[in-house]
C-alpha positions as CSV (number, residue, x, y, z in Angstrom):
1,M,29.9,-74.2,41.3
2,T,32.9,-72.9,43.2
3,E,33.5,-73.8,46.8
4,T,35.4,-71.1,49.0
5,A,37.1,-71.2,52.4
6,D,36.0,-68.6,54.8
7,G,38.9,-67.0,56.8
8,A,41.5,-69.3,55.4
9,P,45.0,-68.2,56.7
10,G,47.6,-67.2,54.3
11,A,50.9,-68.7,53.3
12,V,53.2,-69.9,56.1
13,L,57.1,-70.3,55.9
14,T,58.3,-73.0,58.4
15,T,61.9,-73.6,59.5
16,D,62.7,-77.0,60.6
17,R,65.3,-76.6,63.4
18,E,66.0,-80.3,63.6
19,A,66.8,-80.5,60.0
20,I,69.3,-77.8,60.4
21,A,70.8,-79.5,63.4
22,W,71.1,-82.7,61.5
23,N,73.0,-80.9,58.6
24,L,75.4,-79.2,61.1
25,R,76.0,-82.4,63.0
26,S,76.7,-84.3,59.5
27,L,79.0,-81.6,58.2
28,R,80.9,-80.8,61.4
29,T,81.8,-84.5,61.5
30,A,82.7,-84.6,57.8
31,F,84.9,-81.4,58.0
32,A,86.6,-82.2,61.3
33,P,89.2,-81.1,62.4
34,S,88.3,-77.9,60.4
35,R,85.7,-75.7,62.2
36,I,82.4,-74.5,60.8
37,M,81.9,-70.8,60.2
38,L,78.1,-70.8,59.8
39,V,77.1,-68.2,57.2
40,V,73.9,-66.5,58.3
41,K,73.4,-63.7,55.6
42,A,70.0,-62.7,54.3
43,D,68.3,-63.6,57.6
44,A,70.1,-67.0,57.6
45,Y,69.0,-67.7,54.0
46,G,65.4,-66.9,54.9
47,H,65.3,-69.3,57.8
48,G,65.4,-66.8,60.5
49,L,68.6,-65.4,62.2
50,R,67.7,-66.2,65.8
51,P,66.4,-69.7,65.5
52,V,69.4,-70.6,63.3
53,Y,71.8,-69.1,65.7
54,E,70.2,-71.0,68.8
55,T,70.2,-74.1,66.8
56,A,73.8,-73.8,65.8
57,L,74.9,-73.0,69.4
58,A,73.1,-76.1,70.5
59,E,75.1,-78.2,68.2
60,G,78.5,-76.7,69.2
61,V,78.8,-74.2,66.4
62,E,80.3,-70.9,67.8
63,D,81.7,-69.1,64.8
64,F,79.6,-67.1,62.4
65,A,79.9,-65.2,59.0
66,A,77.2,-62.5,59.1
67,L,78.2,-60.6,55.9
68,D,77.3,-57.1,57.1
69,I,78.3,-55.3,60.3
70,E,74.7,-54.8,61.7
71,T,74.0,-58.6,61.6
72,G,77.3,-59.3,63.2
73,A,76.4,-56.9,65.9
74,E,73.0,-58.4,66.3
75,L,74.5,-61.9,66.8
76,R,76.9,-60.4,69.5
77,S,73.9,-59.1,71.3
78,L,72.3,-62.5,71.3
79,G,75.4,-63.7,73.2
80,A,77.6,-65.0,70.4
81,A,81.1,-65.5,71.9
82,G,83.1,-66.9,69.1
83,T,84.4,-65.4,65.8
84,L,81.9,-63.1,64.1
85,F,83.2,-62.4,60.6
86,V,81.7,-59.8,58.2
87,W,83.0,-58.9,54.9
88,R,80.4,-56.5,53.1
89,I,82.1,-53.3,54.1
90,G,81.4,-50.1,52.3
91,P,82.4,-46.4,52.8
92,S,79.1,-45.9,54.8
93,S,79.7,-49.0,57.0
94,D,79.8,-48.4,60.8
95,F,83.3,-49.3,61.7
96,A,82.8,-48.1,65.3
97,L,79.9,-50.5,65.7
98,A,82.1,-53.3,64.4
99,Q,84.7,-52.3,67.0
100,R,82.3,-52.2,69.9
101,A,80.8,-55.6,69.0
102,G,84.3,-57.2,68.5
103,L,83.7,-58.2,64.9
104,E,86.4,-59.4,62.5
105,L,86.4,-57.7,59.2
106,G,87.3,-59.2,55.8
107,V,89.6,-56.5,54.3
108,Q,90.4,-56.2,50.6
109,S,91.7,-52.7,50.1
110,R,93.8,-49.9,51.5
111,W,90.9,-47.5,52.1
112,Q,89.3,-49.9,54.6
113,L,92.6,-50.3,56.5
114,E,92.8,-46.4,56.6
115,R,89.2,-46.2,57.9
116,I,90.1,-48.8,60.6
117,A,93.2,-46.8,61.5
118,T,91.0,-43.7,62.5
119,L,89.3,-45.7,65.4
120,D,90.3,-45.2,68.8
121,A,92.5,-48.2,69.4
122,A,92.0,-47.8,73.2
123,E,88.4,-49.1,72.6
124,G,89.8,-52.3,71.2
125,R,91.9,-53.3,68.0
126,L,89.7,-54.6,65.3
127,A,90.8,-58.0,63.9
128,V,91.1,-58.3,60.1
129,H,91.2,-61.1,57.5
130,L,92.9,-60.0,54.4
131,K,91.2,-61.2,51.3
132,L,92.9,-62.3,47.9
133,D,90.8,-62.4,44.7
134,T,91.7,-65.8,43.2
135,G,89.2,-65.7,40.4
136,L,85.7,-65.2,41.6
137,H,86.0,-61.5,41.2
138,R,83.6,-60.9,44.1
139,G,85.9,-58.7,46.0
140,G,89.4,-59.2,47.1
141,A,92.9,-57.8,46.5
142,D,94.2,-58.3,43.0
143,P,97.2,-60.7,43.2
144,A,99.4,-57.7,41.9
145,E,98.2,-55.6,44.9
146,W,98.4,-58.3,47.6
147,D,101.8,-57.7,48.9
148,A,101.1,-54.0,49.2
149,L,97.8,-54.8,51.2
150,V,99.8,-57.1,53.5
151,D,102.5,-54.5,54.0
152,A,100.0,-51.8,54.9
153,A,98.2,-54.0,57.3
154,L,101.2,-55.1,59.2
155,A,102.4,-51.5,59.4
156,L,99.1,-50.7,61.2
157,Q,99.5,-53.7,63.4
158,R,102.9,-52.4,64.5
159,E,101.3,-49.0,65.4
160,G,98.8,-50.9,67.5
161,R,95.8,-49.8,65.3
162,L,94.5,-53.4,64.2
163,R,95.3,-57.0,64.5
164,V,96.0,-59.1,61.3
165,R,94.3,-62.3,62.3
166,G,93.6,-64.1,59.0
167,A,93.7,-64.4,55.3
168,W,90.9,-65.7,53.1
169,T,89.6,-66.0,49.5
170,H,86.4,-67.4,47.8
171,F,86.5,-70.0,45.1
172,S,84.6,-69.6,41.9
173,D,83.4,-73.2,42.2
174,T,83.2,-73.4,38.4
175,S,85.2,-76.6,38.2
176,P,87.5,-78.7,40.4
177,E,90.4,-77.6,38.3
178,D,89.7,-73.9,38.9
179,D,89.3,-74.3,42.5
180,E,92.7,-76.2,42.7
181,R,94.3,-73.4,40.8
182,S,92.6,-70.8,43.0
183,F,93.8,-72.7,46.1
184,A,97.4,-73.0,44.8
185,Q,97.3,-69.2,44.2
186,F,96.0,-68.5,47.7
187,T,98.6,-70.8,49.5
188,A,101.4,-69.0,47.5
189,A,100.1,-65.7,48.5
190,V,99.9,-66.7,52.2
191,D,103.4,-67.9,52.1
192,R,104.6,-64.6,50.6
193,A,102.7,-62.8,53.4
194,R,104.3,-64.8,56.0
195,G,107.7,-63.9,54.4
196,R,106.8,-60.3,54.9
197,G,106.1,-60.8,58.6
198,A,102.4,-61.9,58.7
199,E,101.6,-64.5,61.4
200,F,98.0,-65.5,60.5
201,E,96.0,-67.4,63.2
202,V,93.4,-68.6,60.7
203,L,93.0,-69.3,57.0
204,H,89.9,-70.0,55.2
205,A,89.0,-70.6,51.4
206,A,86.1,-73.2,51.2
207,A,82.4,-72.6,51.3
208,S,80.0,-75.6,51.2
209,G,80.9,-76.9,47.9
210,A,84.7,-77.1,48.4
211,G,84.2,-78.2,51.9
212,I,82.5,-81.3,50.6
213,D,84.5,-82.0,47.5
214,F,87.9,-80.6,48.1
215,P,89.1,-81.6,51.6
216,E,92.5,-80.0,51.2
217,S,91.0,-76.6,51.0
218,R,89.1,-76.8,54.3
219,L,92.0,-75.1,56.4
220,D,90.9,-73.7,59.7
221,F,87.5,-72.8,58.8
222,V,84.8,-73.9,56.2
223,R,82.4,-71.1,55.5
224,L,79.2,-73.1,55.6
225,G,76.2,-71.5,54.0
226,L,73.7,-73.4,51.7
227,G,74.7,-76.9,53.0
228,A,73.7,-75.9,56.5
229,Y,70.2,-75.5,55.3
230,G,70.1,-78.7,53.3
231,I,70.6,-77.1,49.9
232,S,73.3,-78.4,47.6
233,P,76.0,-76.2,46.2
234,F,76.2,-78.5,43.2
235,E,74.2,-78.6,40.0
236,D,74.5,-82.4,39.5
237,R,73.6,-83.4,43.1
238,D,70.8,-82.2,45.4
239,G,70.7,-81.9,49.2
240,R,69.3,-85.4,49.5
241,D,72.1,-86.9,47.5
242,L,74.5,-85.2,50.0
243,G,72.6,-86.8,53.0
244,L,71.2,-83.4,54.0
245,R,67.6,-82.3,55.1
246,L,65.9,-79.3,53.5
247,A,65.0,-77.0,56.3
248,L,62.4,-74.6,54.9
249,E,58.9,-75.2,53.8
250,L,56.4,-72.9,52.1
251,T,52.7,-73.9,52.4
252,A,49.4,-72.3,51.8
253,P,45.6,-73.1,51.9
254,V,43.3,-73.9,49.1
255,L,41.0,-70.9,49.0
256,S,38.5,-72.0,46.3
257,V,37.8,-75.0,44.1
258,A,36.0,-75.0,40.8
259,E,35.5,-77.9,38.4
260,S,38.8,-77.7,36.5
261,E,40.9,-75.4,38.8
262,A,41.7,-74.5,42.2
263,A,43.0,-71.2,43.9
264,V,45.7,-71.3,46.5
265,G,46.4,-68.5,48.9
266,V,49.9,-67.7,47.8
267,G,51.1,-65.4,45.0
268,F,54.0,-63.4,43.6
269,G,53.3,-60.9,46.5
270,D,54.4,-63.6,48.9
271,G,57.6,-64.4,46.8
272,L,56.3,-67.4,44.7
273,Q,57.5,-66.8,41.2
274,S,55.6,-67.5,38.0
275,A,57.3,-70.4,36.4
276,P,57.2,-71.3,32.6
277,D,53.8,-73.0,31.8
278,G,53.4,-76.4,33.0
279,E,56.8,-76.6,34.4
280,M,56.0,-76.3,38.1
281,W,53.4,-77.5,40.5
282,L,52.1,-77.3,43.9
283,S,51.4,-80.5,45.9
284,I,48.0,-81.0,47.4
285,D,47.0,-84.2,49.2
286,G,50.3,-85.7,48.0
287,A,49.4,-85.0,44.2
288,P,51.3,-82.5,41.9
289,H,48.9,-79.9,40.7
290,P,50.2,-78.1,37.8
291,I,50.5,-74.3,38.0
292,R,48.3,-72.3,35.6
293,R,49.3,-68.8,36.6
294,V,50.6,-66.9,39.6
295,E,48.6,-63.8,40.7
296,V,49.6,-61.2,43.4
297,D,47.8,-63.1,46.2
298,R,46.9,-66.4,44.7
299,T,48.1,-69.2,42.5
300,I,45.7,-71.0,40.2
301,V,46.3,-74.7,39.7
302,D,44.8,-77.4,37.6
303,R,42.5,-79.9,39.3
304,V,43.9,-83.5,39.2
305,P,41.4,-86.3,38.3
306,G,40.8,-88.6,41.3
307,I,42.2,-86.2,43.9
308,D,39.4,-84.8,46.1
309,I,40.5,-81.5,47.4
310,G,38.6,-78.7,48.9
311,P,38.8,-75.2,50.5
312,G,41.2,-75.5,53.5
313,S,43.3,-78.2,51.9
314,L,47.0,-77.7,52.4
315,A,49.2,-76.9,49.4
316,Y,52.8,-77.5,49.7
317,C,54.8,-75.0,47.5
318,F,58.4,-76.0,48.3
319,G,59.9,-78.2,51.0
320,D,61.8,-81.4,51.5
321,G,59.7,-83.3,49.1
322,E,58.2,-85.5,51.5
323,H,54.6,-84.4,50.4
324,G,55.3,-84.5,46.7
325,E,56.3,-80.8,46.6
326,A,59.2,-79.4,44.6
327,T,62.3,-78.4,46.4
328,A,63.8,-75.0,46.4
329,E,66.5,-76.5,44.1
330,R,63.9,-77.7,41.7
331,W,62.3,-74.3,41.6
332,A,65.8,-72.7,41.0
333,E,66.2,-75.1,38.0
334,A,63.0,-73.9,36.5
335,F,64.0,-70.3,36.7
336,R,67.7,-70.9,35.8
337,T,68.7,-69.3,39.0
338,V,70.3,-70.3,42.3
339,P,68.4,-71.8,45.3
340,D,69.4,-68.9,47.4
341,E,67.0,-66.6,45.4
342,I,64.1,-69.0,46.1
343,V,64.5,-69.3,49.9
344,T,65.5,-65.6,50.5
345,G,62.7,-64.4,48.2
346,V,59.7,-65.0,50.4
347,T,58.2,-61.8,51.4
348,A,57.8,-60.3,54.9
349,R,53.9,-60.7,54.8
350,V,54.1,-64.5,54.9
351,T,53.7,-66.0,58.3
352,R,57.0,-67.4,59.9
353,R,56.8,-70.4,62.0
354,I,59.5,-72.6,63.8
355,R,59.3,-76.3,64.6
């Protein structure tokens, strides 16, 4: 006989604001006197842009890295008064919107400078941060082109077309030695730029990983992404090892129970991925229930002897592990991917809640 739940709600994704606040307090203290530039790309890594922004503001964080111009402008409309840094800038990007919102742009090429130069400077000069590629190969001026980029930016600054405010890079984080080499390359490039007339107000190189493990690289800003949400940037340590608290939890109700299996109301249509056989589980009543298969709108798990579950019982898909569930980091390990993909992959049809 199969028991079923009538009218059971679907999956719920819950953001824990206090966990985010805890992480921000902990890392602000650790990184001081460097400031946090909180990264809120991909709807704040799936945690919700507005609640994360409000939580950060309450914790004294005023500077944000928003990836794209539209998100940066949204933050400004919410009242953000500090630095709003964006760096995904393509030919179709709305430079005029960036100007109106007072955003600061991560610039890596001459064509971006040329587009900025077409704006009406009477509406306000855009501030730019010049990016050097130091080995990650995710944007940035090639070292051989750095001097030319600096010269072009300074020429436009003298014409009153823009303001050169900062310089930045992004480490590969493949090894401490690679990061040290990248940092040395960056500081040498900054020195050359200063010799050519640049007067940088801010420098930033470190994201969460280097911010934690490479104090020398913190400079003026640490671009804090995963760490703010309790997720470790390291493969050999999880967030709990770092004293952080995971801030996102995905739950779903048990829909039906048969003799050897149960169906849970979450599937790949909600963003739950199908793991290798027997490797992942959902936690119900504190016990891990191995996943048999993931369907579009439900997941079938094995029954566990001695655990009395029924329709309406709550299954924890991922979270902080307090209820026996896997963390996003554990899911990422199973799929040989990064935790970012897990927390940002929950689809729009899942109910969002804030606590």
